N, C-alpha and C positions, 0 to 999 in steps of 0.2 A: 582499216583497223579491225573491222569485223572478220576480215578474211584470215587474220593470223591467229585469232583466239582459239579456234578449234585445234590448230596444230600445237599451240603452246601447252594446252592441257595434257596431252599425252606425254610431252617431254617432262612436264612437272611431275606427273605421276610416276614416270620411269625413274626420275631422279630420286623421288621419295622412296621408291621401292629399293633402289640401289643403296640408299643411305641406311635403310632398315636392315637390308641384307648385310651391309658392312657392320652394323651394330651387333647383329646376332652372331656373325663370325667373330667379332672382337670379344664378345662374351665367352664364346666357346674356346677360342684360342687362349684367352686369359686363364680359364680354369684348367685347360689341358697343358699349357706351356708356360705362360708368364708367371702365374702364381706359384707353381712348383719350383720354378727357378728362383723367384723372389724369396721363397721359403728357404731354399738352399743357401742363398747368399745372406739372408737374415741370420741363419744359424752359423754360418761360416764366413763372416765378413773378411777374414784373413785372406780369403781367395783373392779379393780385389786389392787388399793392401799389399800382398806379395807381388802383385803385378805393378805396383807403383801407380795405380790408376789415378788419373786426374779427376777432380770433381765433375768436370764436363763429361768425361768418359762415362762415369757412373750414371749421371742423370740421362745423358743421351742414349746410352745403351738400354736403360730401363724404359724410356719412351719408345725406342725402336722395338723393344720386345713386345710392347702392347700394341703398337700401331702397324708395324711392318707385316707380320703374318696375315692378319685379316685383309690388309690392303693387297697383298700378293694374291691371296685366294680370290678376292673380288675381281682383280684384274683378269685372272684366268676365266672366271665366270663371264665377264663382259666380253672377252674375246670369243668365248663359246656362243654368246648371244648374237654375235655377228653372223654366225652360221645359221642359227635358228633359236628363237626364244626358248623352245623346249630343251635345247642343249644346255642353255644357261641354267634353267630350272633344275635339270637333272644333275648338273655339276654342283649346284648349291646344296641339294639334298644329299649328294654323295659326301660333300665336305662336312655337312652336319653329322652324318653317320660316322665318318672317320674320327672326327673330333670327339664325339661322345664316346666312341670306343676307346680312344686314348685316355679320356678321363676315367673310364671304368677300369682300365687295365691295372693300374697300381692297386686299386681296391681288391680286384679279383685275384691278383697275384698273391695276396696273403692267404688264400685258400689252398695254395700249394697243389693246384691241379697240374696234370701234364700239359706241356706247351700247346699241343693241338686242341685240347679241351678249353684251355684258357683263351686262346685266340678265337675259338668258335663262340664262346660265351660273350666275349667282348664285341665280336662282330654282330651277334644277335642283339645285344643291347643297343649298339649303334644303329642298326637297321630299324629296330622298334622305335627308337627315338626319332629317327628321320620320318618314319611313317606317321607318327603322332604329330610331328611338327608340320607335316604337309596337310593333314586332314583335320586337326583339332585347333581351332582358333585360340582356345584357351592356352595352348602350349606356346604359340607365338606371342600371346599377350604376356605370358610369364617371362618370355625372353625379353620383351620390352621393359618389364619391371627390373630385370637384371642389367639393364643397359648401363647403369652407373658402376657396375662391378669393376671393369677395367680401370676406370679412373680412381676408384677407391683403393684397389690393389696397388696402383702406381704411387698414390699419395702416401699410403701407409709405409711402403718400402722406402721411398725417398726421404720422407720427413720424420718418421717415427721408429724406424728400425735402426739397429746399430750401424748400418751403412750410412746413415745421415752424417756421421762424422767424417766420412770420406767424400760424400757429395758436397758438403759445405764445410771444408776444413778451416780451422782457426789458424791465423798467421803466427808463426814461431820464428824467432830470430836469435842471433848470437847474444850471449850474456857476458857480463863482466865477472871476473874471478878475483880473489884477493891474493895478488902476487904476480910476479913476472915469470913466464915460462919460455926458455930459449931452446930447450931440447926438442929435436924431432921426435915424433911419436909414431910407432909402427905397431899395429894390432892385427893379428890374424885369428879369425874365429873359424875353426874347423866345424864340421857337422857330422854327427853320428860317429864320434871318435871316443870310445871308452879307454880309460887309462890302461886297462889290462892288455889291450892289443899291442901296446908299445913295449911292454916289460919283458925282461929275460928271467932266467932262473935265479938271479941274484936280487931281483926286485928293482933293477935299474933299467934305464932305456936300453933296448937291444941295439947296440952300436953297429952291428953288422947289417941288420935289416933296415934300420932307421937311423943312418948316420947324421942327418940334419937335426933330428930331435935330440940325438945324443950330444951334438955340439952345443945345443941350447942348454942341455943339462949341465954341461961343463963350464958355462959362462953366465948362468943366470941363477936366480933363486927358484927352485922347483918346489912348489907346494904339492907334495905327493898325496895329500889327503883331500885335495880340492874336490868339490862335488857341485852338480847342477841343482838348482832349486826347482826346475820344471823340465818336463820331458818332451816338449814340442816347440819347434823353432819359433813360431809366431809370438810366443811369450818368453821363451828361454833367451833369445837374442836380445830383445829390449831390456831384459833384466841385467844383462852385461853392460848394455850401452848407457843405462841411466842409474844403475845401482839400487833400483827399487824392486820390491817383491812383485811378482805377477799378480794382476788384478783381472777378474773375470771380464769386465765390460770394456777393457782397454784394447785397442787395436795397435798393431805394430807400425804406427804412423807418427809423424812429428807432433801433431796436435795432442796426442795422448801421452807423449813423452817429451815435454818441452825442455826439461833440464837434463839433456843427454850429453854424452861425450862430445858431440858435434857442436851444440850450442854453447857449452861451457868453454870449449877451446876455440870457438868460432872467431873471436876477436884477436886471438894471438897466433893462430895457425892457418896456413893454406890447407884446403881440403883435397885429399885424394882418396875418395871413398867409393867402395863397390859393395852395395848391399844386394843380395840375390834373393832374399825372401822377405825383406822388411822394407819400410820406407821411413825410418826414424830420422834420418838427416833431412832437415828442411831444404826445400828446393832453392831457397834464397842463399844457401851455403853450398849445396852439392848438386852437381849435374847428374841427372838420372838417365843413363843410356837406354833404359827400357822405354822411355817416352820419345826417343828420337825416331822411332819408326812411324810411318804415316798413320793418321787417324784410322783410315780404312783397314789397315793391317791390324791395328790394335783391336778394333771391333771384331774383325774376322776371327782373330785368335781367341778372343773372349767367348764369342759365339760357339766356336769349335769345341772349346773345353767344356763349357756349360751344356752344350748340346749332347756331348757324349755322356755326361753325368745324367742328364735327363733320360737318355736312352737306357742307361743302366736301371733307372727307376721303373720305367714302363715295360721294358722288354721281358718276355717270359724267361725263365731261368736258363733253359738250354740255349736260347739266342744270346742272352746276356753273357754267358760264359765265353762266347766267341767274339765279343766286342773288344776293340783295342784297349790296352791298358799300359800303364807305366809301372815299373817294378816296385817303386815305393811312392808314398804319398805324404802330404803334409797335414798335420793336425787331424781334425775330424771331418775334413771335406768329403773323403770317400765314405766315411762312416755314414754320413747323411745320405749319400747316394745308395748305400747298401751294396756296394761292389767296388772292386778296384777300378780306378779310372785315372785319367790325367789329372794332375794336380795344378795348383796355381803357379808353380814355377816349372811347368813342363818344358818350356823352351830352354831354361837355364840348365835343367838336368839333362836334357836331350842333346844340347848342342855342345860347343867347344869349351868345356870347363878349363882345359889347359890354356887355350887362347886368352880367355878372360883373365885368368890368374897372371899370365905372363904380361898382358897389357897393363895390368895394375902395377906390376913390379917396375915396368919401364917408366911409369909416371912418377916414381919416387925419385926426387932429384934435390940436390942441395941448392942453396942460394935463396936470397930474399928472406921473408919470414919463415920460421920453422914450419914443417909440414906435418899434418896429421894424416897418416896413411892407414886406413882401416879396410880390411878385406874380409867379408864373409864368403867363404868358399864352400860349395856343396861337395866337399870331399872329407872323408872317403865315403860319403853318402851314396846309397844306391841311386841309380842303376850301376852295378859293378861292371866296369867295362875296360879298366886300365890295368896294365902290368906295371911293376915297379920301374921299368925303364921308360915309361911314358907311352909305350905302344898300346894300342887298343886291340882287344880281341873280340869286342862285340859292340853293338849299337845300343841306343837307349831302349829300344824295344827288344824283348827276348826273342830269340829265333823261334822258339815255341812259346806262344803266349802263356804267361802264368808261371814260368819256371822259377822266377825269383820271388814271386809273391804268393807263397803257399804255406800251409801248415803241414809239415811233413812228419809223419810218425816214424819214418825210417831215419835213424840217426845219420846214415851215410849222406843223405841229401842235405840235412841241416849242416853237417860238417863241410860240405861243399860250398854252401853259402858263406860260412865262416871263413873258409879258405879264400874265397873271392874278395871278401871284405879286407883280409889281411894283405892280399896282393894289391888292392887299390890303395890301402894305407901306404904301401911302399911308393906308390905314385905321388900321394900327398907329401911324403917325405922328400921326394924328388923336387917338387915345386917349392917346398920350404927351403931346400938347399939352394935353389936358384935365387930365392929372395935373400938369403944370408950372403951369398956370393956378391949379389948386386950391391947390398949395403956396404960391404967391404970395399968394393971397387970405387964406390962413390964417397968413401971415407965417412960414412954415416953410422956404421955399426957401433963404434965405440961411444959416440956422443948421443945415441938414441935411447929412448925408453922403448923397449920391445916387449910386447905381451903376446903370448901364443897360448891359446886355450881352445875349448870346444863348448858348444851349447849343451850337448848331452851325448850319450853313447848309444849303444844298441845291444840287444841280447839275442843270442841264438839258442833257442830252446826247442827240443823235440816236441812236436804236437802243438806248437804255439804259432798262430797266424800273425798276431801283433807283436812286433819285435821292438817297439819303442815305448809303449805305455808302462810306467813304473808300477810294480807291485812289490810286495814284501819278498817274493821269490827272486826277483831279478834286479832289484834296486841297485846293488853294487855294480852290476854290469852296465846299467844305463846311466846312473847318476855320477859314478866316479869318472872324472875327466882329467886330462893333463892341464896344468897351469904353470907356465914359465914366465917369470917377470925379470927382465934384465934392466937394471937401472943404468942411467947414463954413467959411463966410466967404469962400470963393473966388468971385471975380467975373470974372476974366479967364481965357479959355481958353488952353490950350497943348497942343502936340502932343508926345507922347513916343514915340520909335521903339523902345523896349524890346520884345523878343519875349516878351510876357507870356502865360502860359498861363491857362486858366480855373481851375486849381487855385491860382493866385497871387492870385485875387480876394479871398478871405477874409483871407489874411495882409496884403494891401494895405489892406484896411479897418481892421484893427487898427493898422497902421503910421500911417495917416492920423489915427486917433483918439489916437495916442500911448499905447496900452495894450498889454499883453502878454496873449495868450490863456491862457498857462499850460499848453498842450498842444502836442504835436509835430504838425506838419503837413508834408506832402510839398511843398506850395507855398511860395513865398517872396514877399515884398513886391515888387511890380513896380518899386518905387523902389530896390530893393537892388542893390548892386554885382554880386551873383551873376546876377540877371536881366539887368542891363545888359550883362554880358559874354556873354550867351547868343547863340550864332550857329548853333545847330543846333535845328531844329524837330522835335519828336518827338510822335507821335500814336499812341495805343494802337488797334490794329486790332480791329474787332469780332470777337468769337468767340475769337480766338487770344490777344488781349491782348499780342501782341508789338509793340514800338514800330516804327513806320514813321518813318524819319528823312529830313530834307531839309536841305540847306545853306541859309543865309540868302539867298545869291544866287539859287539855283534857286527858292526860295520866292517871291522878289520877281518873278522872270520869269513864273512862273505866275500871280501876282496881276495883273500888268500885262496879260497875254494875256486873262485872264477879263474885266477891265474894258474892254479894247478891243472885245471881242465884244459886250458889253452896250451900249456906246456906239454901235457900228455898227448894232445892231438897234433901239435905242429912244431914242437921242439923249439930251438933257438937258432939264431943266425949262425952261431959257431958250428952248427951241424952241417953247414953247406948250403949252397943256393937251391938245391933240389929238395930240401927237407919240407918246404911248404907244399910240395907236390906229392909227398909220400903219405897220402891219406887213402882211406877206403879199406876194404878187406884184402887179405893176401898181399900185403905190401912187400913181402919177400920176393914176389915175382917181378917187381919193377926193375927195368933196365935189362932184363934177360931177353934172349932172342926167341922169336917164335919158332924157329927151326929146331930149338932144343926140346920141343914138346910134340907129342903126337896130335895131329889135327885131323878132324873129320868133318863131314858135312852135316847140315841140320835141316829139319823141316821148317824151322823158324827163319826169319829174315829181318834185316835192318835196312832202313832208308835214312841216309844221312841228310841233314839240313845243310845247305851250302856246300855240297860236295865239290862243286867246281872250284872253290877257293883253294883246295889242296893241290890243284894242278898248276897253279901259278904263284907260288909263294915267293915273296921278295923280302929277305931278311932286313933290307935297308929301308923298307917302307914303314909307315906309321901304324900299320895294322898287321896282325898276325892271327891266323885262324886257330887259336889255341883252345877255343871252347868247342869241343866235339859233341854235337847233339843230334838227335834223330828219333825216329819212331821204330817200334819193334812189332813184328807180326808173328804170332804163334809162340811168343815168349811171355810168360806171366811175370808179374812184378815180383821183386825179391831175389831174382837170379843174379849170381855173381858174374860180372862182365870184365873183360880185358880189352883195352884199346892199345893197338900197336901202331906205331908210326915208323915207316920204312924198315919194317921187320923186327923192331925192338919194342918191348912192352913199355908204354909211356904212362899208363894210368890204369887203375883198377876201381871198379865202382859196382853199383847194383842197378838192375832195372827197377823202374818205379812207375807209378801213375800219379797224376795230380789229384788233389782233393776234390777238384771241380770237374774231373773227367775220368773215364775208365781206360783210355788208350794207354798202352805201355810205352815208356820212353826211356831214353838214356841221355845223360848229360854229364860231362866231366871236363875239367881243365887239364891240358897236357903241357909240359914245359915247352917254352919257345925254342929251346935248344934241340928239340926233337926234329925240327924241320930243316930241310935243306933248300937251296935255291931251286926254283922251278917245280917240277912235278914231284909230289909226295904220295906215297901209298899209305892210306889210313885204313885199318882193319878193325872190325869188332868181333870178338869171340865170346862165347859163354864158357865159363870155367867148369870143367867136370873133374871130379876126383873119384877114383876107384881105389880104395885102400890108400896106399902111400903114393899111388901114381896120379900125376896131374896131367890132364889133357885139355885140349881146346876144341870147341865146336864152332866152326866159322859161321857167322851170321850175316856178314856183309863187308864189302870193300868200297871205299870212296875213291 
């Protein structure tokens, strides 16, 4: 026995040392990593709700966030200790220095120093802290005192933050309603679709550009003065689903919206539901495909998204500008991060939106109990990547980071974004057309209650970064939405001028079906006297939830001005299929041949992004390289440019630079019809004008 005691003592001492090293690493990683991410999720719990996260996912991810990083660092240290104890000690001090530097970076970043100075200061702080940790016992004692911090951070996040409703959700089930409903119900909720985008010069749906929406106009009741009560999906969608005004502390989950369209029809209807940014339908009623992926993949995706947001918070400005981003975001998630970043529905925005819409359509079927088929589709929401014929011209990520998510002072670039929105709206109309055709094939169109609307719109304003937050200047663009309600058996369309709110949609559905929900709602049927008398528009402001109010007359003036601007820029469908591409300066040059102009060389040059795509174009494929982008050398911003495809001018635009960078760029959409099978010659020229003579200066060829 006495022989083993001397050996046991060193092992015990080593174990205690390793445990304290783990505790100290846990304290530092909690301050550097876990707590900032807990704070982000605390302020933006919609991030988790939009993923349909299970309570187990939320709790286990929080625990892993506290435990895994220090455990990994300690494992590296212990492996180093197998080489030499001094290696382990050196690694531990290096980790202390790095973690302290990461804690310091967000604080120092507020001083707006150049990147090199910021990194040097953070490094100096980290090294100084590591030296103090190694030499001053009082510093290590202070770390011992902070040993409870990781547990405190974890407990506060899981039990006392808004996320607790996700971590420990209340059970919600189907409810009984007063009356029998035999009609199938079909609801499509579009995203970022302002009414103005659909209209022609007569104030009707543009039947040439958007024939499916026009078909609905001709067979349903169109509430042409409908408007959204909120401008962000995480609260705008639930307001449609439960008929209640948005509330600050509520999440887009079933527990916070127990009296929804799903629970109220849950006992009478089969569910065919596809939510892409909310989780309002209880899992007892709806299958959620977002949860079918393995647990490890769910955790990895969540860590990837949050990790990128964290990088945006700590990275110096120059490095931050080069981080990956998605074109658009949800809610205030990226606002909390201080930069564009992936959002909670990154996978849904990035992947096959067409495939998910088509799969939902295929699941609409007659037979058995009537079906409630509800689809929230992220269309025509950015990233803009689809043409009206369902072909894609781009991916979820911009070919040049930041192209779609900028505040442009040059109206040409803002108009280009607007153009891409309208093109993608054509694709949304294509999908709606597939739905209507499917309903007719299945003999469901006539007997169904069909509701088509949007949660909010989008505004395209020069010099504005945020295109979704409602202000007095843009409210008519963002809040005015389409609302079509086709009652069972309705065959003729009619226009209703009632100022219907999105919270009125669910009560209107019950009214049309002649049943009572048996629960109180803030909304009222759009056919009710109360709504018909409404002459004041009220919209809840993001963040404050205070109502922003407009008179009906002021509202209509704003709508008219927004429509006139769109018509001036893009005309109407009767102008021909190429009218949407006739944007930019010198539009009179479009379709003319390059050989009709004098061409000379230039000291400037262009580098095309994805130039190889023009050498193997297949018109029958699902993609077409219609977005011509690239970098310019020796050409300043603001120059007039011409893009020619196969010798004919296909687009005109201007050179520009991003608000976050100084490099000069070009980016423009060209018509799909410009391309031929196989190799295509794409050229970029600068337009030069001497008196009445127009000439071209060649900048590059792809």
